[in-house]
C-alpha positions as CSV (number, residue, x, y, z in Angstrom):
1,M,50.2,45.0,39.7
2,V,50.7,44.1,36.5
3,F,50.7,45.8,33.1
4,Y,51.7,45.2,29.2
5,L,52.7,48.1,27.0
6,S,51.6,47.0,23.1
7,E,51.8,49.4,19.9
8,G,48.9,51.4,19.5
9,Q,47.2,49.5,17.0
10,R,47.4,46.6,18.6
11,N,44.5,44.7,19.2
12,E,43.4,44.6,23.0
13,M,43.5,41.4,22.6
14,V,47.0,40.6,22.6
15,G,47.9,41.8,25.5
16,F,45.2,39.6,27.4
17,W,47.3,36.6,27.8
18,P,50.4,37.8,29.0
19,L,48.5,39.9,31.5
20,M,46.6,36.2,32.7
21,D,49.5,35.2,32.9
22,S,52.0,37.3,35.1
23,G,49.2,39.3,37.1
24,E,49.7,38.9,40.9
25,L,46.9,40.3,43.9
26,K,48.6,41.5,46.6
27,R,46.3,40.5,50.2
28,A,45.2,43.0,52.2
29,G,46.5,41.4,55.5
30,G,50.0,40.2,54.1
31,G,50.6,36.8,52.8
32,R,51.2,35.2,49.6
33,P,50.5,37.0,46.8
34,R,47.0,35.0,44.7
35,L,47.5,34.9,41.1
36,R,44.0,35.1,40.1
37,P,41.8,37.6,40.8
38,R,38.1,36.7,41.6
39,R,36.3,38.6,39.2
40,I,37.7,40.6,35.8
41,C,35.8,43.7,34.9
42,A,36.5,44.0,31.3
43,D,35.1,46.1,27.9
44,K,33.6,45.2,25.1
45,G,37.5,44.4,23.3
46,Y,37.7,41.6,25.4
47,A,34.0,40.0,25.1
48,K,34.9,36.5,22.9
49,G,34.1,33.1,23.7
50,V,38.0,31.7,24.6
51,V,38.3,34.4,27.0
52,R,35.5,33.5,28.3
53,R,35.5,30.0,28.6
54,Y,39.2,30.8,30.3
55,L,38.0,32.8,32.3
56,R,35.1,30.5,33.9
57,R,37.4,27.6,33.6
58,L,39.4,28.9,36.2
59,G,36.9,29.5,38.5
60,I,37.0,33.7,37.8
61,R,33.7,35.7,37.8
62,I,33.3,37.8,34.4
63,T,31.6,41.2,34.1
64,I,32.2,42.2,30.3
65,A,30.0,43.9,28.2
66,R,29.0,42.2,24.7
67,R,29.0,43.0,21.5
68,T,25.5,43.7,19.6
69,N,26.9,40.5,17.3
70,E,26.8,38.3,20.4
71,P,23.9,36.6,21.9
72,R,23.0,37.5,25.3
73,G,23.1,34.9,27.8
74,G,22.5,35.6,31.7
75,A,22.1,39.3,33.7
76,F,24.5,41.8,33.0
77,D,25.3,44.4,36.2
78,R,26.1,47.9,35.0
79,E,26.8,48.6,38.2
80,I,30.2,46.2,38.1
81,Y,31.0,47.0,34.8
82,R,31.0,50.5,35.9
83,T,34.3,49.9,38.8
84,R,36.0,48.0,35.4
85,N,38.4,51.9,35.2
86,L,39.4,51.9,39.3
87,E,42.4,50.9,40.2
88,A,41.6,48.8,43.2
89,P,39.2,46.2,43.0
90,S,36.3,46.8,45.4
91,I,33.5,44.2,44.6
92,G,34.0,40.5,46.0
93,E,37.4,41.5,48.0
């Protein structure tokens, strides 16, 4: 598990890039850790086009709530979105 600690008033996007560069996910049965998650669930703070394009390019599935000023695209799964604050990922494993 990786975390990034920043000042209290900083934008959430400041911590996104260090987390994606240094994150490792342990495998359930042992072996070398994966460097990329299968899915990311995040709140509206990460709803930027650059983040969405980056994650799609890496083949990571995304569930990020859209901001009110963003165009809607595709279905949004609320059940998966509600898992964003859980400690261990249960979807897609």
